[in-house]
N, C-alpha and C positions, 0 to 999 in steps of 0.2 A: 266859715265866713262870718263876719259880724253883721248883725241886723241893726237897722236904724229906725224901726217903726214902733208903734204902740205895742204894749204887751199882748201877745196872742194868748189863746186858751192855755191853761195849765198843762205842762207836759211837752209843749212845743219847743221850749228853750232849755238850755243847760249852760251853766257857767263854765267858761273856758278863758282863763286869763282875765283881762280887764273888762271885756265886753261879752255879752251872752252870744250863744250860737243857736241857730235853728237846727235842732237835732234831726228833724224830719228830712231836711236837705242832706245832712250827713248820711242818714240811713238810706235815702234814695240813691245817693252817690255810691254807697257800698254795694247796693244791689246791682247798679250799673257795672261796677268792677267785676262782679261774678259773671254777668252776662258777657262782658267783653272777654274775659278769660276763657269761657267755654267756646267762644267763636275763635279767638286767636290761637288757642292751643293746638288746633289742627295744623297750623302752619309751622309749628315746632316739631310735631309728631311725624310729619311726612313732607318731602320736597315736592310732592305732586300738587299740593293745594295751590301753590303759587303759579302753577301752570294751568290751573282751572280744569284739571282732569282728576278722576278718582284714582286712588292707589290700587292697582290691580291685585296686590297681595291681600287686600281687605275688601272683598266684593261679595260677602255673604248677604243674605236678606237682612240679618240683624245689623250688619255694618251699614248697609244702605239706608235702613230705617232710621238709625241714629243720625246719620248725616242729613237726611231729609227733615227730620224733626228740628235739628239745629237751624237749618236754613229756613224752615217754616216759621219758627218762633223767635229766633234771635238774630240771624244775619241781617244786617242793615238796620236793625232796631236797637241793638245794644249801644252802638256808638252814637246814634241819634239821641238816645236818652242822656248819655254822658255829655254830649254837645249842648243839649238843652240846659243842663245844669251849669255848664260853663257860662252860657249867656245870662242865666239867672244870677249866678254869683257875681258877674260883672256889675250888675245893678247894685249889689250890696257894697261893692268896693266904691262905686260912685257915691252912694249915700254916706259911706264912711268919710270919704274925702270932703263931701259937702259939710258934714258935721264939724270937721276940723278946719274948714275954710281954706283948703289947699287945692291946687290944680291936680286932678288925678292923672293927667296924661303922662308926665315924666316918669312917675312911679310905675304906671302900667306898662309903659314902653320898656322899662328896665326888666320888668317881670317877663314880658314876652321875649326879650332878648335872652334871658336866662332859660326860658322854656325851649327856645330854638336850639341853643347849645346842647342842652340835655337831650333834645330830640335827635340831633345829629349823632351824638355819642351812642344813644340807644339804638338807632338804626344800624350803625356800623358794628357795634359790639354785641348786641343782644337780639334785636328784632327789626328786620328791614320794613316791617309793616307799621312802623311808628306813626303815631298820630300827633305827637307833641309839636313837631315842626309845622304841621298843617295848622294846628291851633294857634301857634305863635304868629304865623303870617296872617291868618284870618282875623286874629285878635286886633290887628292894626285897622282892619276894615270896621270891626265892631267899635273900636275907639273913635273912629272918624264919624260914626253914626250915633254917638252917645247922646246927642241932643234931639234926635228925631222922636216924634210922637209914637204912641202905641199903635195907632192905626197904620201909620206909614211903615213901621217895622213889620206888622202882620202882612200887609200887602206885599212888601218886598220878599218876605219869606215864602209866601204862596207863589209869587211869580218865579222865584228861583227854582222851586221844586217843579212847577209846571214847565218851566223852560227846559230843564234837564230832561224831564220825561218826554217832552216834545222832540228834542234832538235825538234821544235814544229810539223813540218810536219811528222817526224818519229813517234812522240807520237800519232798524229791523225791517221796515217795509222795503228798503232798498236792497235787502239780502246780505247786509254786512254780517260778518261772523267774528266772534272774539277768539275762537279756537279754529284757525283755518286749516291746520294740519294735525289731527289728533295723534298720529303716529310720532311726529316730531315732539309734540307736547309730552307724550308718555316717556320718550327717551330723555327729554330735558328733566322730567320729574325724577327719573331714576338717577341722573347725574346730580341733581340737587340733594336727593336723599343721601347719596354716598358722600357728598361734600359735608352734609350736616353730621355724618357719622365720624368725620375726621376731627383733628385737634383744633385748637383755637385759631390757627392760621387759616385752615381750610374753612372754618365757619365764617370768619370775618370776610374772607375772599368771596364766599358765596353771598353773603349779605350785600356786599358792594356790587356784585354782579347783578343782583336782582333789583337794585335801586331804580334803574330807569323804568322797569316795568311798574314799580310802585308809583312813580311819578305819573305814569299814564292813568293808573287807577284813581288818582286824586282828582282827575278831571271830572269825575262823577262824585266822589266822596267829598271833595272840598266844597263845592256849592251846596250840597246837602247839609254838611256840617254848619256852614254859614247860615243856612235857613234855620237850622235848629238853634243856633246862637240867637237869632232874631226872635224866634218864638220864646226862648228863655228870657230874653231881654224884655219882651212884652209882658210876660208873666211876672217878672220881677217888678216892673213898673206898676202893675196892678196888685202887687202884694199877694199873689195867688197862693203861695206856699206857706204864708204866715197865718192865714185864717182859713184852714181847710173846711172847718165846720160851716163857716159863713158862705163858702163857695161850693157847698156840696151839690146843689142843683146843677151848677155848671159842670162839675166833675162827672156827674152821672150822665149828662148829655154827651160829654166826651166819650164815655164808655159806650153809650148806645150807638154813637156814630162810628167810633174807632174800631170796635171789635168786629162787627160784621163786614165793614169795608176793608179793614186792615187784614183780617184773616182770609177773606176772599182773595185779596191781592197776594197774600203770602202763599196761598195754595198754588196760584199761578206761578209765582216766583220759584218756589221749591220744586214743583212738578216740571217746570220748564227748564230746569238745569241751573237755577240759582244765578250767580254772577257770571256764569259761563255762557249764558244765552241772553241775547238782547231783548227778546220779547218778555222773558221772565224778569229781566233786570228793569225794564220799563215799568212793569206792574209793581215791582218792589219799590222803585223810586217814588211812585205816585201814592202808594198806600202805606209804606212802612212808617212815615211820620204819624199817621193816624193810629196805628197799632202801638207804637211807642208811647203816644200820648195816653192811650187807654190803659197801658201798663202803669204809667205814672199815676193816673187818676185812681186806679184800683189800689195801688200801694199806699198812696197818701190817705185814702179813707180807712184802709186797714190799720194804718199806724195810729189812728185815733181811738181804736178799741183797746180794752185792757190787755188782751194778748198782743196786740200790735205794739203797745208801749214797751212790753218786755222784749219783743223782737228788735225794736228801735235801739234799746239799751245795748243789745248784743252787736248790732250792725254799725252804730254810729262811730265808734272808734276807728273802724276801718275806713269809713268815709272821710273822717278828719285827716287821715293819712293817705288820701287817694293817690297822690303823686308817688309817694314811697311804695305803695302797694302795686301800682301799675308797673313801675320799673322792677319791683321785686318779683312780680309774676313772671316777667320775661327772664330774669336771672334764674329763677327756680326751674323754668321750662328748659332753659339752656343746659342746666346741670342734669336734668332728667333725660332729655332726648338727644343732645348732641354728644360728640366724642369728647367734649370738655369734661363731661361727667359720665353718666351711665351709658350713653351712646345708644339709646333705644329708638332713634328715628327709623321709621319704617317697620318696626317690629311690634308695635302696639296697635290693636284693633280699635276702631272708633268708640265702642262702648267703654273700653278700659281707659281710653284717653279722657273721656268725660269724668270718669271716677278719679283720675289723677287731678283734673281741674278742681273738682270738689274738695279733694284732700288738700291741695295747695291753698284753696280759699279758706278752709277750716283753720289751717295753720296761721294764715294771715289775720283771721279774726282774733285768735288767741294772742298772737304776738302784738297786734295793735292795741288790744285792751291792756295788756301788761305794760307796754311801752308808755302809754299815756297816763298810767298811774304815777310815773316818775318824771315824764317830760311833757312840755307844753305843746310841742310840735313833733311831727314825724321827722326823720333825719333829712330827707330831701326837701320837705317843706321848710325846715329851718335854714338850709343852705340857700334856697331860693328867696326866702324872706331876707336873709342877710344881704344877698346881692341886690334885691329890690330896694331895701331901706338904706343900703350903704353903711351898715353897722351890724355888729353881732348882737342879735336879740337874745334875751334871756331864754335858756333852753330848759333847765331843770324846773320842775313844778314847784320845788321847795326853795329855789334861790330867792334871796331877798330882792325886793323891788329896787 
């Protein structure tokens, strides 16, 4: 995204096209991509995950430990970090529009419409757990709130999180259960796994069949994503990510608050059954934003070190192509785990699934760096920009202006 503020400390920006980019934001987005992949890949590797029950074929202590660690450290935190960056980037788009003296609303609405279409295609063809459609719809709410102050945005974000936590706590107190019949859930998980092992028709049919359940999950995920949007919006208005050194004391306070409370809640969440248990889910909803914020604060400060600058240089290209890489992750997972490709669904234990995720991400880092030496945008970013701007933008880095 383009920045519109005074020059930050050296190393925070890199030239990309006609305006500079905040490479720390790109690098942070790239980290979020890895965390999202590690969480989402479980839903490609086994049909049991969507049924909120463990795959009985992978029930060793090592398998359980890996699943527990992913739930402890990443589940509900990864997409919140990505959502925060969506809200932050929205403020950069507002600043860009203000510089050019144009109304940002029509352009942003076209962008959201493009995201929605991509999300529908993604959900049906590749991954029914798509987040793009949710972002497109919630983006309209963010657009409507573009003139609110920082304090109002922060209060709304806190109230959204607290409200969802309160509703879930009431449901847990009332004895509601997310998995009412474990035996039926296990049988459904087996059917889903077999469907994923089939050809493209079987995979698409399974995706469509699971969509209603995913809409239900968005009743929790949607408001939390909007809350993260608003936190990102507030951070963007305060220019938090463009002067990390100047905000170091604030970032350290975020760490001191976020890690103990966030990790305590994460222990309750993971030990209580993760998203399958309302008590654990309540703890996760209320504390995951703090842990995600602590992650972001730690990474931003690390990026200011000499070693961190080298890491940023490796990560930033993948962050610049976040849409292409998000969709590419799903495509590669389909080719690895479903019958469209290798058909490994249900056959790979959780520790190996994590290694596959790391391998996919390593490929994406290399491909992103190579791609951006020749092109200005990732392929999906270019298509979305063309739709948003209603013209074909220059793609090759060496094309004449």
